[in-house]
C-alpha positions in Angstrom: 109.6 120.3 11.3 106.8 119.9 9.0 109.0 118.5 6.3 110.3 115.9 8.9 106.7 114.9 9.7 106.0 114.3 5.8 109.3 112.4 5.7 108.1 110.2 8.4 104.6 109.5 7.1 105.8 108.8 3.6 108.2 106.2 5.0 105.5 104.7 7.0 103.3 104.3 4.0 106.1 103.1 2.1 106.7 100.2 4.7 102.8 99.3 4.6 102.9 99.0 0.9 106.1 97.0 0.8 104.8 94.6 3.5 101.4 94.3 1.5 103.1 93.4 -1.6 105.2 90.8 0.2 102.2 89.2 1.8 100.5 89.1 -1.7 103.6 87.6 -3.6 104.3 85.1 -0.6 100.9 83.7 -0.8 101.5 81.1 -3.4 104.2 79.8 -0.8 102.3 79.7 2.3 101.2 76.4 3.8 98.9 76.0 6.7 100.4 74.3 10.0 98.4 71.1 10.2 99.2 69.0 13.4 97.6 65.7 12.2 99.9 63.1 10.2 98.0 63.1 7.2 95.4 65.6 5.5 94.4 66.9 2.1 92.1 69.6 0.8 90.7 69.6 -2.6 88.2 71.6 -4.7 85.1 69.8 -4.7 84.1 70.7 -8.2 87.2 69.5 -10.2 89.0 67.5 -7.6 92.2 69.6 -7.8 94.5 69.2 -4.6 95.3 72.4 -2.9 96.8 71.0 -0.1 98.4 67.8 1.0 100.3 66.0 3.8 101.2 62.5 3.5 98.1 62.1 1.1 98.9 58.4 0.0 100.0 57.2 3.6 97.7 54.3 4.5 95.8 54.7 7.7 92.8 53.5 9.6 89.6 55.5 8.5 87.0 54.4 11.5 83.4 55.5 10.7 84.2 57.9 7.6 84.3 54.2 5.8 80.5 54.8 5.6 80.9 57.4 3.1 81.8 54.3 0.6 78.8 52.3 2.1 76.6 55.1 1.4 77.8 55.7 -2.2 77.2 52.0 -2.9 73.7 52.0 -1.5 72.7 55.3 -3.4 73.9 53.8 -6.5 71.8 50.4 -5.8 68.9 53.1 -5.4 65.4 52.1 -4.4 65.4 53.8 -1.1 62.0 53.2 -0.4 62.5 49.4 -0.3 61.7 48.0 3.1 64.7 45.9 4.6 64.0 43.1 7.3 66.8 42.9 9.5 68.8 39.6 9.6 68.9 37.6 12.7 72.7 37.8 13.0 73.1 41.6 12.7 73.4 42.4 16.6 76.2 39.9 16.9 78.2 41.4 13.8 79.2 44.6 15.5 81.4 45.3 18.7 78.8 45.7 21.7 78.7 49.2 23.0 79.6 50.5 19.6 77.7 53.1 17.9 74.4 52.0 16.8 70.5 52.3 16.7 69.9 48.9 18.2 68.3 47.4 15.4 66.3 44.1 16.4 66.1 41.0 14.4 63.0 41.0 12.0 62.6 44.7 12.6 61.7 46.7 9.3 63.0 49.9 8.1 63.5 51.3 4.9 66.7 51.9 2.9 66.4 55.5 3.3 66.2 55.3 7.1 69.1 53.0 7.3 71.2 55.4 5.2 70.3 58.5 7.7 71.1 56.3 10.6 74.6 55.2 8.9 75.5 59.0 8.3 73.9 60.8 11.1 74.2 58.4 14.0 77.2 56.4 12.5 75.2 53.3 13.1 77.2 50.3 12.8 74.3 47.9 12.9 72.8 50.1 9.9 75.8 49.5 7.9 75.8 45.8 8.6 72.0 45.7 7.4 72.9 47.7 4.4 75.7 45.3 3.3 73.5 42.3 3.6 70.6 43.7 1.9 72.7 45.1 -1.0 75.3 42.2 -1.5 74.0 39.2 0.8 76.9 39.4 3.0 79.7 41.7 4.6 82.2 39.9 2.5 80.4 40.5 -0.7 79.7 44.0 0.3 83.4 44.6 1.0 84.3 43.4 -2.6 82.1 45.9 -4.1 83.6 48.6 -1.8 87.1 47.8 -3.3 85.6 47.5 -6.7 84.0 50.8 -6.5 87.3 52.3 -5.1 89.4 51.0 -7.7 86.9 52.4 -10.3 87.2 55.9 -8.9 90.9 55.8 -8.6 91.2 55.4 -4.8 93.7 52.9 -5.5 95.5 52.9 -2.1 92.7 51.7 0.1 91.3 48.2 1.1 88.0 47.7 2.8 86.8 44.6 4.7 83.6 45.9 6.4 81.0 48.6 5.8 81.4 50.4 9.0 84.9 50.9 9.9 85.3 49.1 13.1 89.0 48.2 13.4 90.6 45.6 11.2 94.4 45.5 10.3 93.4 45.0 6.7 90.9 47.8 6.5 92.9 51.1 5.4 92.7 54.1 3.5 94.5 57.4 2.7 93.4 61.1 2.7 93.5 61.4 -1.0 91.5 58.3 -1.6 88.8 59.6 0.9 88.8 62.9 -0.7 88.1 60.9 -4.2 85.5 58.8 -2.9 83.6 61.9 -0.8 83.9 64.0 -4.1 81.8 61.4 -5.8 79.4 60.8 -3.1 78.8 64.9 -2.7 77.3 64.5 -6.4 74.3 62.7 -5.0 71.8 65.2 -3.5 70.3 62.7 -1.2 73.9 62.2 0.4 74.6 65.9 0.7 71.2 66.5 2.6 72.0 63.3 5.1 75.3 64.5 5.9 74.2 68.2 6.5 71.4 67.1 8.7 71.9 67.8 12.3 68.6 65.8 13.7 66.5 63.0 12.0 63.5 61.0 13.2 62.9 57.4 12.5 59.2 56.6 13.5 58.2 53.8 15.9 58.5 50.2 14.2 56.8 47.1 15.2 59.7 46.3 17.7 61.4 49.8 18.7 59.9 53.0 19.8 60.8 56.3 17.8 64.4 57.0 17.3 65.9 60.4 17.4 69.4 60.5 15.7 71.8 63.4 16.3 74.6 64.2 14.1 78.0 64.2 15.9 79.7 66.6 13.4 80.4 69.7 15.2 81.4 71.8 12.0 77.3 72.0 11.4 76.2 72.2 15.1 76.1 76.2 15.8 74.0 75.9 19.0 76.0 73.3 20.7 79.7 73.5 19.6 80.1 77.2 18.7 83.9 77.0 19.0 83.9 74.3 16.0 81.0 75.3 13.8 82.1 76.3 10.6 79.9 79.0 8.4 79.0 77.5 5.3 79.8 73.9 6.1 78.3 71.2 4.1 78.8 68.6 6.9 80.1 65.1 5.8 81.3 62.3 8.3 83.2 61.9 11.6 85.0 59.0 12.9 86.8 57.4 15.6 88.5 54.1 16.9 91.4 53.6 19.5 93.6 52.6 16.5 92.2 55.2 13.8 92.0 58.2 16.6 90.0 60.8 15.2 88.9 61.1 11.4 86.9 63.7 9.8 86.0 64.4 6.4 84.8 68.0 6.1 83.5 70.4 3.8 82.3 73.9 3.0 80.9 76.2 0.3 81.4 79.9 0.0 80.4 81.7 -3.4 81.6 79.4 -6.2 84.2 77.5 -4.3 83.3 74.3 -2.6 86.0 72.5 -0.6 86.5 69.1 0.7 88.9 68.3 3.5 90.1 65.1 5.1 92.3 64.9 8.4 93.4 61.3 9.6 94.7 60.0 12.8 94.2 63.2 14.8 94.6 63.8 18.6 91.6 65.3 20.3 90.2 68.4 19.0 93.1 68.7 16.7 90.6 66.9 14.1 88.3 70.2 14.0 91.4 72.7 14.7 93.0 71.2 11.5 89.7 70.8 9.3 89.1 74.5 10.1 92.6 75.5 9.3 92.4 73.7 6.1 89.2 75.2 5.0 90.3 79.0 5.8 93.2 78.2 4.1 91.3 77.2 0.9 88.9 80.2 1.0 91.4 82.9 2.2 94.0 81.9 -0.4 92.2 80.6 -3.6 89.9 81.7 -6.2 88.1 79.8 -9.1 88.2 80.9 -12.5 86.2 79.5 -15.4 89.1 78.6 -18.0 86.7 77.3 -20.8 82.8 76.5 -20.9 80.9 73.9 -22.4 80.1 74.6 -25.8 82.6 77.6 -26.3 84.1 77.9 -29.6 87.9 77.4 -29.2 89.2 77.8 -32.7 88.3 77.5 -36.4 90.5 75.0 -38.0 91.5 74.5 -41.6 91.1 71.0 -42.8 92.7 69.2 -45.9 90.2 68.9 -48.9 87.6 71.2 -47.1 86.5 74.8 -48.6 85.6 76.1 -45.1 87.1 76.0 -41.5 85.9 73.6 -38.9 84.8 75.2 -35.8 85.7 73.3 -32.4 84.2 73.9 -29.0 84.7 72.6 -25.5 83.1 69.5 -24.7 82.8 70.4 -21.2 83.5 73.1 -18.7 86.9 73.4 -16.9 87.2 75.2 -13.9 90.6 75.9 -12.0 91.4 77.1 -8.5 94.5 79.4 -8.5 95.9 81.5 -5.7 94.4 85.1 -5.2 96.3 87.9 -7.2 98.5 85.3 -8.9 99.8 86.2 -12.2 100.6 82.8 -13.1 99.4 82.0 -16.6 97.6 78.9 -17.8 98.5 77.9 -21.3 96.9 75.6 -23.7 97.5 73.8 -27.0 95.3 72.1 -29.4 95.7 68.3 -30.6 93.8 67.0 -33.4 93.1 63.2 -33.7 95.8 61.8 -36.1 93.4 59.9 -38.2 91.1 62.7 -38.6 89.6 62.7 -42.2 86.5 64.0 -43.9 83.6 63.7 -43.8 83.4 65.2 -40.1 79.9 64.8 -38.3 78.5 67.7 -36.0 79.3 66.6 -32.6 82.1 64.3 -33.3 85.0 64.5 -31.0 88.1 65.5 -33.2 90.7 66.1 -30.6 91.5 67.7 -27.2 92.8 71.0 -25.6 95.4 70.6 -23.0 95.9 73.0 -20.3 99.1 73.5 -18.5 100.8 75.5 -15.6 104.3 76.0 -15.5 104.9 73.5 -18.1 103.0 70.7 -16.1 99.5 69.3 -17.6 96.7 70.5 -15.3 93.6 69.2 -17.4 92.8 68.0 -21.0 89.3 68.8 -22.5 87.9 67.0 -25.5 87.0 69.3 -28.7 83.9 68.4 -30.7 83.0 69.9 -34.1 80.2 72.5 -34.2 79.2 71.7 -37.6 79.3 69.0 -40.4 81.9 69.3 -43.0 81.8 67.2 -46.3 84.7 66.9 -48.7 85.3 69.8 -51.0 86.5 67.7 -53.9 83.8 66.0 -55.8 85.9 63.1 -56.6 87.0 62.5 -52.9 83.4 62.8 -52.0 82.2 60.4 -54.9 85.0 57.9 -53.6 83.8 58.1 -49.9 80.2 57.4 -51.0 81.3 54.8 -53.4 82.9 53.2 -50.3 79.8 53.1 -48.2 77.9 51.9 -51.2 80.5 49.0 -51.3 80.0 48.1 -47.9 76.2 48.0 -48.0 76.4 45.8 -51.3 78.6 43.4 -49.6 76.1 43.0 -46.9 73.3 42.5 -49.4 75.4 39.8 -51.2 76.3 38.0 -48.2 72.7 38.1 -47.0 71.5 36.7 -50.5 74.2 33.9 -50.4 73.1 32.9 -46.8 69.5 32.6 -48.0 70.5 30.7 -51.3 72.4 28.3 -48.9 69.4 27.6 -46.6 66.9 27.4 -49.7 69.4 24.6 -51.0 69.7 22.7 -47.9 65.9 22.6 -47.2 65.4 21.0 -50.8 68.0 18.3 -50.1 66.4 17.6 -46.8 62.9 17.1 -48.4 64.3 14.8 -51.1 66.1 12.4 -48.5 62.8 12.4 -46.4 61.0 11.1 -49.5 
């Protein structure tokens, strides 16, 4: 009887261990169940895509457009500048749409308009920013598209600064993740999108304004079911055509995530965002593959008596599945035209990192010290070469001065 009990207990332990191993091994193949048509999850520090669904499908963004508007304003700077509201601002937005009811001639600072844009999602603030920065909505839209192209958000097209519906105004989940990642590098933006309540003091035309953030991820007291611990906020959006859109974010430990969900129905927007963030934190861990300044290798060079130590120009961090045994490999590639002398800090090549044979990142390599040619003849020829260049410059300068002198003398003779 005792032997039978021991046998049953042993079988149970073996069953539990087997399931634990299977769960761990299956983790890399697990995908979250996302109801919305398009979504993405990225590592905020590196831009690495951790999950994607129709990430390049063009869809209407609604008010998450304002992330790009804010980014351009912040790059413009001078947030203490006072902006006088143009006469036509109220007429350039849909009546009844989200706004702070700016009045013509009213004066607010750029910072106040920025917070109204990101917290209250004020469409009139978006128009005022566009007019202040670029002179018109059309010119500002050009700036938005130029910035998108510069960042690599190549599947988007913007025609206004607020996201009110226009058939020619669209983006993708991937593009919005790229744009948001760039915006989140700015501490003022980070603060604004995580602020629940903001006050704009009374102006000469309006009483004190109290702004409240609609993002339920950061509103613990009001929306406990959707509040997310560690949320960094960011931006919500809605129009009839776009449905619900949300760029979310959260940070736990050294892992920070950005999620984008587009064209969601009702509360799916928050449920999908929570699912994405949970997926990221539960299944991924970040590893520092190489640190800035870390010596990678000491390389032999032709015509040099000593080895050249090369180091990483920047830090490379990578998010991988927890308990994964996948190995990241690397290969060093030196510049083909590399020759002595080599100066300290000079970029001499790169180190390419791969996973399963696919490149995942490339880090430039820099020389940690100056290396001169060991062969005296080569060194002499090198310095002679530099000397010849300098000599040629001096000769050309003297010829030019001689030419000027002769010409002046001729002009004097003619004047006599």
